[in-house]
N, CA, C and O of each residue as an XYZ file, in Angstrom:
280
protein
N      72.700    158.802     63.054
C      72.809    158.289     64.254
C      71.352    158.221     65.206
O      71.062    157.393     66.070
N      70.715    159.168     64.814
C      69.322    159.161     65.663
C      68.406    158.067     64.847
O      67.502    157.537     65.493
N      68.550    157.753     63.690
C      67.869    156.815     62.956
C      68.220    155.423     63.688
O      67.373    154.636     64.112
N      69.549    155.266     63.758
C      70.112    154.044     64.266
C      69.661    153.961     65.820
O      69.409    152.834     66.245
N      69.555    154.898     66.569
C      69.183    154.697     67.974
C      67.633    154.459     68.003
O      67.176    153.757     68.905
N      66.889    154.952     67.160
C      65.612    154.598     67.141
C      65.128    153.263     66.849
O      64.233    152.646     67.427
N      66.014    152.823     65.642
C      65.765    151.377     65.224
C      66.248    150.437     66.211
O      65.701    149.334     66.215
N      67.238    150.677     67.111
C      67.738    149.916     68.061
C      66.728    149.708     69.188
O      66.487    148.637     69.745
N      66.178    150.888     69.435
C      64.985    151.073     70.657
C      64.121    150.298     70.219
O      63.640    149.465     70.987
N      63.719    150.367     68.935
C      62.496    149.648     68.508
C      62.482    148.212     68.327
O      61.495    147.488     68.458
N      63.799    147.814     67.975
C      64.055    146.360     68.186
C      64.141    145.865     69.527
O      63.646    144.761     69.755
N      64.663    146.475     70.405
C      64.909    146.060     71.823
C      63.460    146.148     72.302
O      63.080    145.076     72.772
N      62.634    147.023     72.317
C      61.090    146.934     72.576
C      60.292    145.687     72.078
O      59.538    144.979     72.745
N      60.617    145.577     70.783
C      59.760    144.308     70.152
C      60.000    142.991     70.675
O      59.147    142.105     70.648
N      61.299    142.837     71.212
C      61.551    141.613     71.987
C      61.138    141.549     73.368
O      61.103    140.450     73.922
N      60.856    142.485     73.917
C      60.408    142.456     75.360
C      58.863    141.883     75.382
O      57.924    142.454     74.828
N      58.778    140.789     76.040
C      57.241    140.363     76.092
C      57.209    139.564     77.234
O      58.214    138.984     77.644
N      55.832    139.479     77.916
C      55.760    138.679     79.220
C      55.763    137.279     78.831
O      54.704    136.654     78.779
N      57.031    136.674     78.518
C      56.838    135.235     78.008
C      56.904    134.605     79.168
O      56.083    133.697     79.299
N      57.707    134.823     80.153
C      57.783    134.104     81.514
C      57.092    134.635     82.706
O      57.348    134.364     83.879
N      56.142    135.464     82.227
C      55.268    136.133     83.404
C      53.957    135.054     83.703
O      53.273    134.401     82.915
N      53.923    135.170     85.216
C      52.891    134.143     85.494
C      51.537    134.597     85.027
O      51.450    135.785     84.715
N      50.502    133.867     84.933
C      49.193    134.118     84.431
C      48.367    134.650     85.595
O      47.554    135.536     85.331
N      48.465    134.260     86.737
C      47.849    134.793     87.897
C      48.760    134.552     89.114
O      49.797    133.889     89.068
N      48.299    135.116     90.132
C      49.079    134.946     91.554
C      48.605    133.637     92.253
O      47.457    133.267     92.497
N      49.840    133.015     92.518
C      49.607    131.829     93.271
C      49.306    131.820     94.707
O      50.277    132.170     95.379
N      48.276    131.532     95.367
C      47.819    131.744     96.673
C      47.826    130.510     97.280
O      47.396    130.536     98.433
N      48.239    129.256     96.798
C      48.263    128.135     97.577
C      49.566    127.873     98.460
O      50.586    127.424     97.937
N      49.494    128.162     99.781
C      50.668    127.820    100.613
C      50.450    126.514    101.140
O      49.321    126.101    101.405
N      51.525    125.828    101.308
C      51.508    124.402    101.814
C      51.731    124.556    103.255
O      51.808    125.659    103.796
N      51.838    123.395    103.891
C      51.694    123.016    105.460
C      53.270    123.945    105.773
O      53.336    124.744    106.707
N      54.222    123.729    105.021
C      55.615    124.131    105.536
C      55.743    125.426    105.574
O      56.515    125.947    106.379
N      54.913    126.238    104.601
C      54.858    127.701    104.634
C      54.277    128.131    106.188
O      54.886    128.804    107.020
N      53.019    127.579    106.309
C      52.344    127.860    107.549
C      53.233    127.433    108.736
O      53.272    128.214    109.687
N      53.865    126.433    108.796
C      54.933    126.125    109.914
C      56.039    127.015    110.058
O      56.481    127.338    111.161
N      56.456    127.383    109.067
C      57.338    128.464    109.051
C      57.132    129.927    109.768
O      57.868    130.525    110.554
N      55.737    130.317    109.155
C      55.281    131.446    109.672
C      55.009    131.466    111.298
O      55.341    132.342    112.097
N      54.336    130.290    111.533
C      54.210    129.976    113.098
C      55.325    129.773    113.921
O      55.268    130.079    115.112
N      56.383    129.267    113.394
C      57.625    129.207    114.107
C      58.030    130.519    114.566
O      58.282    130.767    115.745
N      58.090    131.370    113.603
C      58.603    132.767    113.775
C      57.598    133.595    114.437
O      57.960    134.701    114.839
N      56.355    133.214    114.614
C      55.466    133.839    115.298
C      55.749    133.448    116.786
O      55.625    134.305    117.661
N      56.113    132.217    117.078
C      56.413    131.874    118.387
C      57.631    132.536    118.897
O      57.789    132.803    120.088
N      58.469    132.788    117.985
C      59.779    133.406    118.272
C      59.488    134.787    118.896
O      60.082    135.137    119.916
N      58.497    135.641    118.235
C      58.195    136.889    118.452
C      57.397    136.997    119.872
O      57.514    137.908    120.691
N      56.664    135.994    119.954
C      55.789    135.975    121.390
C      56.634    135.593    122.401
O      56.444    136.101    123.507
N      57.444    134.879    122.269
C      58.476    134.376    123.282
C      59.518    135.489    123.690
O      60.210    135.467    124.708
N      59.509    136.360    122.819
C      60.489    137.609    123.221
C      59.668    138.770    123.527
O      60.259    139.804    123.840
N      58.390    138.760    123.484
C      57.476    139.855    124.131
C      57.178    139.689    125.403
O      57.122    140.594    126.236
N      56.943    138.322    125.628
C      56.597    138.262    127.079
C      57.561    138.541    128.241
O      57.153    138.925    129.337
N      58.971    138.312    127.934
C      60.302    138.874    129.080
C      60.106    140.501    128.777
O      60.299    141.246    129.738
N      59.811    140.974    127.765
C      60.043    142.234    127.419
C      59.000    143.024    128.144
O      59.191    144.167    128.560
N      57.923    142.371    128.268
C      56.454    142.959    128.872
C      56.896    143.017    130.483
O      56.772    144.020    131.186
N      57.411    141.798    130.899
C      57.608    141.577    132.354
C      58.821    142.812    132.776
O      58.633    143.625    133.682
N      59.781    142.772    132.125
C      60.847    143.829    132.457
C      60.128    145.219    132.419
O      60.289    145.939    133.404
N      59.456    145.614    131.524
C      58.810    146.850    131.373
C      57.900    147.106    132.534
O      57.938    148.204    133.088
N      57.099    146.180    132.933
C      56.332    146.143    134.202
C      57.062    146.527    135.441
O      56.791    147.448    136.212
N      58.065    145.639    135.504
C      59.063    145.957    136.574
C      59.848    147.248    136.571
O      60.303    147.636    137.648
N      60.014    147.811    135.699
C      60.726    149.229    135.529
C      59.765    150.170    136.033
O      60.071    151.004    136.885
N      58.405    150.052    135.451
C      57.387    151.003    135.694
C      57.158    151.063    137.212
O      57.040    152.129    137.816
N      57.097    149.722    137.855
C      56.824    149.546    139.207
C      57.910    150.092    140.025
O      57.632    150.657    141.084
N      59.153    149.972    139.620
C      60.282    150.486    140.465
C      60.144    152.093    140.239
O      60.286    152.890    141.167
N      59.882    152.436    139.039
C      59.797    153.997    138.999
C      58.698    154.577    139.892
O      58.863    155.628    140.510
N      57.628    153.896    139.938
C      56.497    154.418    140.682
C      56.727    154.291    142.087
O      56.240    155.164    142.807
N      57.426    153.300    142.643
C      57.950    153.044    143.965
C      58.844    154.186    144.532
O      58.580    154.792    145.570
N      59.989    154.430    143.702
C      60.878    155.413    143.850
C      60.264    156.740    143.779
O      60.821    157.565    144.503
N      59.312    157.148    143.132
C      58.648    158.243    142.920
C      57.710    158.453    144.237
O      57.451    159.582    144.653
N      57.237    157.299    144.840
C      56.493    157.505    146.151
C      57.265    157.758    147.299
O      56.809    158.391    148.252
N      58.591    157.228    147.262
C      59.532    157.490    148.373
C      60.127    158.994    148.414
O      60.637    159.485    149.421
N      60.012    159.527    147.408
C      60.477    161.217    147.183
C      59.400    161.858    147.790
O      59.669    162.876    148.427
N      57.983    161.408    147.723
C      57.173    162.387    148.288
C      57.050    162.384    149.766
O      56.348    163.224    150.329
């Protein structure tokens, strides 16, 4: 049983090879990849601007409310 298991494991490992592995990393990004990244960058910036304005309004109203209490 142990010999069969070791033989099976040896056969399985002998067939494992990097036959389909890439030789090197592919670093060439086309214009569509950069357009995709840029589009989502614009989405993030477009959501940060209103969030910053709302945060500034909340801080301003909190400061004015704090001044009225004093």
